[in-house]
C-alpha positions in Angstrom: -16.4 11.3 -42.6 -15.7 13.3 -39.8 -13.2 12.3 -37.1 -15.6 12.1 -34.4 -17.7 9.6 -36.5 -14.7 7.6 -37.3 -13.6 7.4 -33.7 -17.2 6.3 -32.8 -17.4 3.5 -35.1 -13.7 2.4 -34.0 -15.0 2.3 -30.5 -18.2 0.5 -31.5 -15.9 -2.2 -33.3 -13.7 -2.4 -30.3 -16.6 -2.6 -27.9 -17.9 -5.6 -29.8 -14.5 -7.3 -29.8 -13.9 -6.8 -26.1 -17.5 -8.1 -25.2 -16.8 -11.2 -27.4 -13.4 -11.9 -26.2 -13.8 -11.2 -22.4 -16.4 -13.8 -22.2 -13.7 -16.2 -22.1 -12.9 -15.2 -18.6 -16.4 -15.4 -17.5 -15.8 -19.2 -18.5 -12.7 -19.2 -16.7 -14.3 -17.7 -13.4 -17.1 -20.5 -13.7 -14.4 -23.2 -14.0 -12.7 -22.2 -11.3 -15.5 -21.9 -9.1 -16.1 -25.5 -9.5 -13.3 -25.9 -7.0 -13.1 -22.6 -5.2 -16.1 -21.2 -3.1 -16.6 -17.5 -2.9 -13.5 -15.2 -3.2 -14.9 -13.3 -6.1 -12.8 -10.3 -5.8 -9.6 -12.4 -5.3 -10.3 -14.1 -8.5 -11.1 -11.1 -10.6 -8.1 -9.4 -9.4 -6.0 -12.3 -10.4 -7.4 -12.0 -13.9 -6.3 -8.4 -13.9 -2.8 -9.5 -12.9 -2.7 -12.1 -15.4 -3.9 -9.8 -18.4 -1.5 -7.0 -17.4 1.3 -8.9 -16.4 1.3 -7.1 -13.0 2.6 -8.8 -9.8 0.2 -9.2 -7.0 0.9 -9.3 -3.0 -1.8 -11.1 -1.1 -2.2 -10.6 2.6 -4.4 -12.9 4.8 -4.2 -15.3 7.6 -3.8 -19.1 6.4 -6.4 -21.4 5.3 -8.3 -19.1 3.0 -7.6 -21.3 -0.1 -4.9 -18.6 -1.6 -3.0 -21.5 -2.9 -5.8 -23.5 -4.2 -7.2 -20.5 -6.0 -3.9 -20.0 -7.9 -3.4 -23.8 -8.6 -6.9 -23.7 -10.0 -5.9 -20.6 -12.3 -2.8 -22.4 -13.5 -4.8 -25.6 -14.3 -7.5 -23.8 -16.2 -5.2 -21.6 -18.2 -2.5 -24.3 -18.9 0.4 -22.1 -18.0 3.4 -23.5 -16.0 3.1 -23.0 -12.2 5.6 -23.2 -9.5 5.0 -22.6 -5.6 7.9 -21.6 -3.6 7.7 -21.8 0.2 9.8 -18.9 1.7 11.6 -19.5 5.0 14.4 -17.8 6.9 17.0 -20.2 5.5 16.1 -19.8 1.9 19.0 -18.8 -0.6 18.8 -16.8 -3.9 20.0 -20.0 -5.6 16.9 -22.0 -4.2 15.1 -19.4 -6.4 17.1 -18.7 -9.4 19.2 -21.9 -9.7 22.8 -22.2 -9.7 26.0 -23.4 -11.9 27.1 -26.9 -11.3 30.5 -28.1 -12.2 30.8 -31.3 -14.6 33.9 -33.2 -14.3 33.5 -35.0 -17.5 33.5 -31.8 -19.7 35.3 -29.6 -17.1 32.7 -26.9 -17.5 29.9 -25.3 -15.4 26.5 -26.1 -16.5 23.4 -24.0 -15.5 20.5 -25.6 -13.2 17.5 -23.4 -13.5 15.6 -22.7 -10.5 11.7 -22.6 -9.9 11.4 -19.0 -11.0 11.9 -20.2 -14.6 7.9 -20.5 -15.1 5.0 -18.5 -15.9 3.0 -18.3 -12.5 5.1 -18.1 -9.5 3.4 -18.4 -5.9 5.7 -16.9 -3.3 4.2 -18.3 -0.3 4.9 -16.3 3.0 7.4 -14.0 1.2 8.1 -11.8 4.1 9.7 -14.8 6.0 12.8 -14.9 3.7 15.9 -12.8 4.0 17.0 -9.7 2.1 19.2 -11.5 -0.4 16.3 -13.7 -1.6 14.1 -10.7 -1.8 16.7 -9.0 -4.0 16.9 -12.1 -6.3 13.0 -12.0 -6.6 13.2 -8.3 -7.3 15.3 -8.7 -10.3 13.0 -11.2 -11.8 10.0 -9.2 -11.2 11.3 -5.9 -12.2 13.5 -6.8 -15.2 11.9 -10.1 -16.3 15.1 -11.9 -16.4 17.6 -13.7 -14.2 21.2 -13.5 -13.9 23.1 -16.9 -13.0 27.0 -16.4 -12.8 27.7 -14.2 -16.0 24.8 -15.3 -18.0 21.5 -13.6 -18.3 18.3 -15.6 -19.0 15.1 -13.8 -20.1 11.9 -15.3 -18.5 9.1 -16.7 -20.7 6.0 -14.5 -21.0 3.6 -14.4 -19.2 5.5 -14.1 -16.0 3.6 -13.2 -13.0 4.5 -13.3 -9.3 1.7 -13.9 -6.9 3.2 -13.4 -3.2 1.4 -14.2 0.0 2.4 -12.2 3.2 1.5 -12.7 6.8 0.3 -10.0 8.7 3.4 -8.3 10.2 2.4 -9.0 13.7 3.2 -12.8 13.3 6.3 -13.8 14.6 9.3 -14.3 12.2 8.0 -12.1 9.5 9.9 -8.9 8.1 8.7 -5.8 6.4 9.3 -6.0 2.8 11.4 -3.1 1.4 9.5 -0.1 -0.3 11.3 -0.6 -3.6 9.9 -4.0 -3.7 6.3 -3.2 -2.5 6.3 -0.7 -5.2 6.9 -3.6 -7.9 3.6 -5.3 -7.1 0.7 -3.7 -9.1 -1.6 -4.6 -6.3 -2.0 -5.7 -2.7 -4.9 -7.6 -1.9 -6.4 -8.4 1.5 -8.3 -11.6 1.6 -11.0 -12.0 4.4 -12.9 -15.0 5.9 -15.8 -16.6 3.9 -19.3 -15.8 5.1 -21.6 -18.4 6.7 -23.2 -19.6 3.7 -19.6 -20.1 1.8 -18.1 -21.8 4.9 -21.1 -24.3 5.0 -20.5 -24.9 1.4 -16.8 -25.6 1.6 -17.4 -27.9 4.9 -19.9 -29.9 2.9 -17.8 -30.1 -0.3 -14.7 -31.3 1.7 -16.7 -33.8 3.5 -18.1 -35.3 0.2 -14.5 -36.1 -1.0 -15.7 -35.8 -4.6 -12.8 -35.5 -7.0 -13.2 -32.2 -9.1 -11.4 -32.2 -12.4 -10.9 -28.6 -13.9 -10.9 -28.2 -17.6 -8.4 -25.9 -19.7 -10.6 -23.1 -20.9 -7.9 -20.8 -22.3 -4.4 -20.7 -23.2 -1.3 -18.1 -23.6 -2.7 -16.8 -26.9 -5.9 -15.8 -25.4 -4.0 -13.9 -22.7 -1.8 -12.1 -25.1 -4.9 -11.3 -27.3 -6.7 -9.9 -24.0 -3.4 -7.7 -23.6 -3.5 -6.3 -27.2 -7.2 -5.2 -26.6 -6.3 -3.8 -23.2 -3.7 -1.5 -25.1 -6.6 -0.3 -27.4 -9.2 0.5 -24.5 -10.0 4.3 -24.5 -8.9 6.3 -21.5 -10.3 9.9 -21.7 -8.0 12.6 -20.7 -10.5 13.6 -17.8 -10.0 10.1 -16.3 -6.5 10.3 -17.0 -6.3 13.7 -15.1 -8.4 11.9 -12.4 -5.9 9.2 -11.9 -3.1 11.8 -11.6 -5.0 14.1 -9.4 -5.5 10.7 -7.0 -1.7 9.8 -7.1 -0.7 13.6 -6.7 -3.0 13.8 -3.5 -0.9 11.0 -1.7 2.1 13.2 -2.3 1.1 16.8 -1.3 -2.3 16.1 0.4 -4.1 18.4 -2.1 -7.2 18.1 -4.2 -8.6 20.0 -7.2 -11.9 21.3 -5.6 -14.0 23.7 -8.0 -11.1 24.0 -10.4 -8.7 25.0 -7.6 -6.1 23.1 -5.6 -6.9 22.9 -1.9 -5.3 21.0 1.0 -7.2 18.0 2.3 -7.3 18.9 5.9 -8.2 15.5 7.1 -4.7 14.4 5.7 -2.6 16.7 7.6 0.6 15.1 8.9 -0.8 11.4 8.2 1.3 10.5 5.0 5.1 9.9 5.2 5.7 9.0 1.5 3.2 9.1 -1.2 2.8 6.9 -4.3 5.5 6.8 -7.2 4.7 7.3 -10.9 4.3 3.6 -11.1 1.1 4.0 -9.2 -0.3 6.3 -12.1 0.8 3.7 -14.6 -0.6 0.7 -12.7 -3.8 2.5 -11.9 -4.5 3.3 -15.6 -3.5 -0.3 -16.8 -5.5 -2.1 -14.0 -8.5 0.3 -14.6 -8.4 -0.6 -18.3 -8.2 -4.4 -17.6 -11.3 -3.9 -15.2 -13.2 -2.1 -18.1 -12.4 -5.0 -20.3 -13.4 -7.8 -17.9 -16.8 -5.7 -17.7 -17.0 -5.9 -21.6 -16.4 -2.1 -22.2 -13.9 -0.5 -24.4 -13.4 2.7 -22.2 -12.6 3.5 -18.7 -14.7 5.1 -16.3 -14.0 6.8 -13.0 -15.9 3.9 -11.3 -13.3 1.4 -12.7 -10.5 3.6 -11.2 -12.3 3.6 -7.7 -12.9 -0.1 -7.9 -9.3 -1.0 -8.3 -7.9 2.0 -6.7 -7.3 0.7 -3.0 -5.7 -2.5 -4.3 -3.1 -0.4 -6.5 -2.5 2.2 -3.9 -2.5 0.6 -0.4 1.2 -0.7 -0.3 2.5 2.5 -1.8 0.9 5.0 0.6 3.4 4.9 3.7 1.4 6.4 6.8 3.1 8.6 9.6 3.6 7.7 13.1 0.8 10.0 13.8 -1.5 8.0 11.7 -0.4 4.8 13.5 -1.1 6.6 16.7 -4.6 7.4 15.5 -4.9 3.8 14.2 -5.3 4.8 10.7 -4.4 2.7 7.8 -3.4 3.4 4.2 -6.9 2.3 3.3 -8.4 5.0 5.4 -6.0 7.5 3.9 -7.1 6.3 0.4 -10.8 6.7 1.1 -10.5 10.4 2.5 -8.6 11.0 -1.1 -11.3 9.3 -3.2 -14.1 11.3 -1.1 -12.2 14.4 -1.4 -11.4 14.7 -5.2 -14.1 15.5 -7.7 -15.2 12.8 -10.0 -15.1 13.8 -13.8 
């Protein structure tokens, strides 16, 4: 049997396995929608973070059910969940824990903080001081926490979902670029439409108690991660991802087989995306394909997830700000300029 036939059979077998296993996330979405109305994209992106282990930054005004959605996700998956309210007087020890002296034994005992969980909701993350951000960054980047001289490895899965107020609000601080780069995605949550708002209003008024069922567990999450590792990413799609990320750095795109400057981007980008962007874009595209029941990645998967992966990594210039251009506007120009394989 030829190699191409073997690869085709392997892809067919993997497609069948992915189609069967990914159904569990459709069931999960249905269960979450018992309590949460709308927020389709938000819920799907949470699934991508859960499957890949990628941290997510969420920006939106208060009252859009961000906390309730994350709580519902934890309830339906049975994973441990902690919500931490970030405030200007928060200390690193309030996150990671501290050492307590026991007079009886004359020894220090470690009291672990709320970061020792699976799913952390860091509410209003940009209200906390730099030392707290640093403590969170170690947990996000290294998946371990140091208290005194001891290092503790965090349980898997470990995911940080951080909410951020728009920077125009009083008492907020811009997160450092190093920390922004640790987030796999940055989501922007908008208001519900009229029909959804009416449903929300009627559901709250009914005071009906909604009981959410556990529909999957940690083993299902780990199985999904194993399947995502096997999902086929064609070399042309890999090149497409690299072209997109490189365009954020040198403002160039491959057009008709040749590199050419994207004139619309001239002087609009201060800093482009790091290599973490390429890794995150490939992994998130695989997870997106998995959730669609496919064992291979298409350029459309990359486009669908591209804005969320890149928007916090593309730092716009003062010139762009003066023209009221956001990183989303710049990413759109890049996607429109680069040839799709």
